N, C-alpha and C positions, 0 to 999 in steps of 0.2 A: 485447572480444567480449561482455561484458555489456550494451553499449549497443545491439550488435545483437541480442541476445537480446530486450531490451525492446522496441524497435522492431518485431520481428515478432510479439511477444504483443500488441503494441498493433493490429497490422495485422490479427492471425486476429481479436481481439475484433469488429472493425469487418466482417470476412467472415462470423462468426458470425451477428451481427445481421441482416445482410442476407440470409442464408441461412434465418435462422429467424424472422424477424419474424411469422410468420402463426403461430407456434406459441409454445405457452405454456413457457416457460423458467423458471419459478419456483423448481423442484427444483433447478436448476443454480446459481440464485441464492442460497438459502437454504444449500446444501450447500458452494456457494464461501465464502461469508462464514463458516461455521464451518472450514473449511480455513485461512482468514487467521489464525484464532485458533490453531489447533492450530500452524500454521506459526511462529507468535510464541513459542511454547512451545520452540520448537527453534533460534529466533532467533539466541541467542548461544552454542551448541552447536558445542564446537570442539576438536579433540585437538592441532591444529596446534603449539601453545605447547608442551605437556606432550611430544610427540613429538620437536620439534626439542632440547628439554633432555636427554630420553635416548638421543637420536641422537649428541648431540655427546660423552656419556660413553660411547657405544658399547654400551648397552645395549638389544641387538637383540631379545631375547627379551620383555623389559619392554614396546617398542614393539608387538609382535606381540599381546601379552597386553592391552594397553591398547586396541589398535585394535578386537580380538574382542570384548571385553567391551563398549566402547562401542555396537558393532552389535547385540548382544545384549539392553542396556539400552533402546536407541532402539527394538527390535522390542516388547518388552513395555510399554513406556508407550504406542505406538502401538495395542496390542493394546486397553489398558484405553480410548485415545480412541475406538477402534471400537466397544467395549460400551456407553460413553457415548453417542455417536453413533446405535447402535441402539435404545437406551431413549428418547433424545430424539426420535427419529423416530415412537416409538411415542406418544409423549405428543401430537405435533402433528397426528400421525393423517392424513396424505398419500398417498396409494396412489403407492407405489414408492420413498418417501422413505428407507425402511431401504435399499434395495438400493443406491440413489446413495451414501448416507454410507458405506456398506461401501468403496463403490468408490473413493470419495474419499478414505478412510484408506489404502487401498493405494497411491495417487499419492502420500500424505503420506511412506510409509514408503519408497518407491523413490527419490524425491528426498531425502531427509535420508540415506539409508545412500551415496548418490552424493556428496553432499558431505563425508561423514567419508572416505570413497574417495579422495577429491579431493586431500585434506590429507594421508591417509597418504601418497600417492603422490608428493606435493610434498617429502616428507620423503625416502623411501626410494628413489626412483627419478628423475622428473624435475619441477622445480617450476613450469615452464610448461604441462606438460599437466596436472600436479594442480591448479594455480590454476585453469584453463579446464575441467576435466571436466565440472563444473555446467551451465556456459555451453553447453558441447557437448550435452548431454543434454537441456538445455532447447529448445535450435534442432532438434534431430532430434526431439524429442518434438512441436515444434510444425506441424513440416513435415509430419507423420506426420497430426496433428490436421487440417491444413489437407485432406489427402486424405481423411480419414474423414469430416468436415462433409459433404463433398461428396457421397460416397457414402451416409451416412445419410440426409441430408435432401432428395437429387435422387434417389435411385435405390431405397434399401430404404425400406420404410413400416411400422417398427418402433414399437411404443409408446414415447413420449418417454421415459420413465423409463428404458426400455433403452438408447435414444440416448445418454441423458447420462452413465450408468455406463459403456457402451463409451467415452465421452471421456475419461474419468478412467483405464480400465483399458488404453488405448493406451499407457499411460506403463510398460509392464511388456515392451514390445516393446525400446525403446532400452536401458532398464535390463538386460534379459537380453543384447542384444549387448555392449554394452558391458563387462558383467561378463565373458562370453566371450572378449573381447579382452583384458582386464585380467589374465585366468588364463591365457592363453596366453602373451602378451607380457612378463608381470611376475612373475605368483606360481608358474608352470610351472618355470620355471628358475632359481628362488629357492632357495636351500640353508635349510631350516627350521632355525632354533637352538631345539635342546632343552634347553641347559643353562640355568638360571635363574641370575641374577646375583644376587651376595650383596648386595642394595641396601636389603631389608626393606622394599619397597615394598606397601602396602595397596593390593591391586589396585581392591578394591568402593570404598574409600573415595575414590581418584583417579579412578575412572570417573565416580562422582558428582559430582566437582567439575567435570570435563568437559561435564556437561549442562548446566549454566547457569555460563557464564563471568562473566558481568556481570549480576547478580540483579535489580537496579532497571532496568534496558534491558529485559530480558524483562517483567518487571512492566509498565511503559509499554508494550511492544509487546502485549502481553495485552490491557490495557483498552483500548487505543486501537482495537483493531481488534473489542473486543467492543460497542462503540458501533453498529454497522450492524448486526450480527446480531441483536441485542437488540431493536431499533428494528423492524426485520422484522417477527419475531416477533409484537412487540406490535400493530403495525400489521396486520398478517395478522389475528390474533385479533379485533380491533374491528369491522374489516371485514366479516368472515364472519359474527361473532356477534350484534354489535350492529345494523349495516346493512345486514345479508343479501345483499352482494354474492356475486356467482357466483364460483368459483376461477378461472375465465380471463380474467374480467376484472381480477381484483386482481393474478393472476399476472404478466400482461403487462405492467402499470401498475409494479407494484413492481421488475420486473425492469428496467424500460425506465431507471428513476431510479436504483436501488440495486447493479444489476450493470455496464450499459452506462454511464450516466452517471457514478457515483462512478470507476469505473475510469478512464476519460476524465481526471478531474480529478486522479487518480492520477498518471497518466503526464505530466501538466504538472508537477504538484508534483514530479517527478522531474527534469523538464530544470531546473528553477530550482534545486533541489537542487545538481545537478551543474554550475550557475554559480557557487554561492557555496560549496561545499564546502570548497575552500581556504582561503576567509576564515574560514568558522566553524572549522577546523582550527587557523587562526592565532589567533583568539579563544581558543579553548580551551587551546593550549599557552602564551598569555600571562596567564590566569586561573590554571593550574596552577603557573607560575612566577612569579607575584605581580608581571608587568610590568606599565608603563602602556600603557594603551589605550583609546580611545573606543568603547565599549561602544554606548553611547545610539546613535552616528550610524551605526555598522554596523546595528543591528537598525531604526532609521529608514529605512535605504535598501533594506533587504530588505522591510520593510512598504510603503513606496511603491512598490516593483516589483510586489508581491503586488497591491496595491488597484488600480494600472493596468492589470495582466494581466485582473483581474477585470471592470473597466470595459470593458475592449477584448473581452472574451469577452462579456459581455452585450451589447453593440452589436452584434457579428457572429454572435451565437447562431444567428440564423434561417438564414444562408447557410453555416456551419459545421455546424448540425444538418442541412442537405441534403446536404451534402458526404458527411457520415460516416455518416448514417442514412437519409437521403432518407426522413425521417417528415413527411408534410404534417401529421398530425393533433396531434404532440405534439412540441414543442420542449424535446428532453432537455437540451441544453446548457444554456439558458436556466433551467431548473429547478433546476441544480445550480451553476451557476458561481459565487453568492456565497458558496458555503463555501470555496472555494479559499483567500481571505484568511486566515479562521480557521483552517485545517488547516496553513495554512504557519507561521502565528504561534505555534500551538499546539506544534508539533514543535519551533520555533526555541525558544520560552522552556525547556518542560518538557526539554530537551537541555541547556539553560545551566543549569537547576536541578541537574541529573544531575552538571555536573561541579562544582559549587560549594556544594550544599547537601546536609544530611543525607537518607537514604534514607527516614527516618519522614516528614519534612517533604513528600517528594516523593510518596509513597505516599499519604498523607492530601489531598494536593493533587487527584492522579487521580482518587481515588475519590469525592471531592466533585461531581467535574463528572459521573462516571458515574451516581452516584447522583442527582444533580439532573436529568438527563436522564431517568431511567427514573420519577423521581416526576412530572414535569410532563408527560411523553409523553402520557398520556392524557387529561387537562384539555385541553391544546394541541390536540392530533389532533382532540377532539370538537368544540372551539370552531372551529377552522378550517373543518371540515367544515360545519358549520353557516353559518358566513359564506361558503361558496360557493366557496371555495378548491378546489385540486386534491387528491386522494386523498391524497398524501403531503406537501403543503405543510407541516404542522402537524409531520409526525415530523422533517421537515428543520431546522425552527426550535427543536425540543427538544434537537436533536445540538447545534446550533450555541451555544444556551444554556448546555447541559453544558460545551462546550468553552471559551466565554466564562469561566466562572465558574473554572476552572482556569487560563486564563491570566491572571487578575486575580491569583489568588492566586499563581501562579509569579512575576508580576511585582514582587507585595510581597516574597517572599522574595529574590528577587534583589536588591531596591533594599535589604534590611536587610543582606544577608549581604555583598554589594559596596561599600557605602555610595554608592549612587549618588543623586544629587539628579535629579529628575526635572523640576523647577522651571528648572534652569538650561538645561535644554535645551527650553523651552517654546518659543522662538521657531522652532526647528527643527521641530517637530513642526505647528506651525502654517504654516510654509512648506510640509511635506508636504501638509497638508490643501489649502492654496490652490493649490498645484502640481496634485492630482488634481482640484480643480475644475474648473480652467482646461482640463485634458484632458479632461475629460466634456464641457464646454461646446462645444470644439473639435470634438470627434469627434459630438455630437448634431446642431452645425450642420452639417457634412459630411453628415449623413444626409438633409438637407433636397435634397441637390444628387444624392449616389449612394446610391439607395434600399436599404435592408438588407431589406425584405419582398420576397423574391425567391423563386421555386420552381424556377428552372432551375440543374443543376449548374454549367454554364460560369460563367454569371452570377455563381453563387455565389464560385467559384473566384477571378475576377476582383475581385469585392467584397472578399474576406479579402485578397487581396495588397494592394489601395489602402488599405484601414484601416490594415494592419501597415505600409505606406510611410509613411501620415500620422503614426503614432505615431514610427517610427524619425526623422522630421524634427523632428517636436515636440520629443524629447528632445535630440537634436542640437542645435538653436537652443536650447534651455534650458540645455546645458553650455556653449556659446559664452556667453551672457548672465550666466551664474555668473560664468566667468573674467573676462569684461569689468567684474564687480563687483568683483571681488577684486583686481583690478589696480589 
């Protein structure tokens, strides 16, 4: 069900673009990038493990107490985040941003509470329902958003900040409906346990532990999501204050790249992650159990796939851009395609470090990359602008630079901790490079036969299918040649 939810979310993203392409959605971009940071704060929040332990001991009073306390704590933290969002909007000083940010925090609270309720239900009532409750909420919310987007941008003519606020606040409808149903079918007939068990549990302390169940993963998620928000703010400030661009020009350009483009790349990343998640879990278990494994070989395979996908994205960027965004003025896919390989490698290396290295070293690695991006962003943005590149080109380069620094430090830490020799695998690395060079040449040669610089939607679909087919044929042929060499 999670995959269905992700697909619907992506389709909603494309629909939103096509309905609002003439509107300045910068407020959505800014608030959504802040939402990702806030969501990261609750990324490892979980009551499931604790409730399961208490349920096995039949501590029903404690289960209810922990659940209620966790809801209260999340609400308090969200209120603090709402205040921060409001103050931030005053500093940035864009009309309607404060209302949009407050609405965004309402969505944050509803989705987090639904997540906790799902974990509670999975322990005390139905595991299947509990595990899927958040996905059900997301699917219903997305369907409602689909209807509301059509009404707001094709029927009603409200101010844009009100439209965006409504898009966030619509989450209250599925939230209220789900909670009414939960009350009727679960809580109404449930006997409240009034007697406290003699377990001497410190409920406040236990609730605090629930907030962050994995400290380093939470820090990683927060820092990773901070790149986009901070760069957007810096880029907006430079273009408005130094180069005197008007709000609409900046807003449309930044939104195209940092909302629609980056979210498209993230969707592709999720697909790759779903392919390699079992392999990664296998590596994780072997590292923890100190078993033998060929880590470099697995990393090479993932990196090679990432590079190949990036090359394919660059080649088919024009037809894919036509299909998804139908934008003849800006190739959104081409602008963001090259960040894919860095994003995948960054996540892979940091997650491997989380398994085998000290928290202190990982935090230093993460903050070093972010600080490098912040320090270099202004000079790189200014330099790229003077050289005639597009408005966001320099900001993307500064993100890639910071991520690359973190990747290099992360590789050094893994090498020292797991005592890996990169020189022994130098031939494999060379083979990976040669393979992708040949793959690039094959695709480039085919562009002389099957043109990629087209505008027709139907032709775009056919071109995308053709180059995906060529890619499949290339790798099937490569695998057969490799097997023959081994034999």
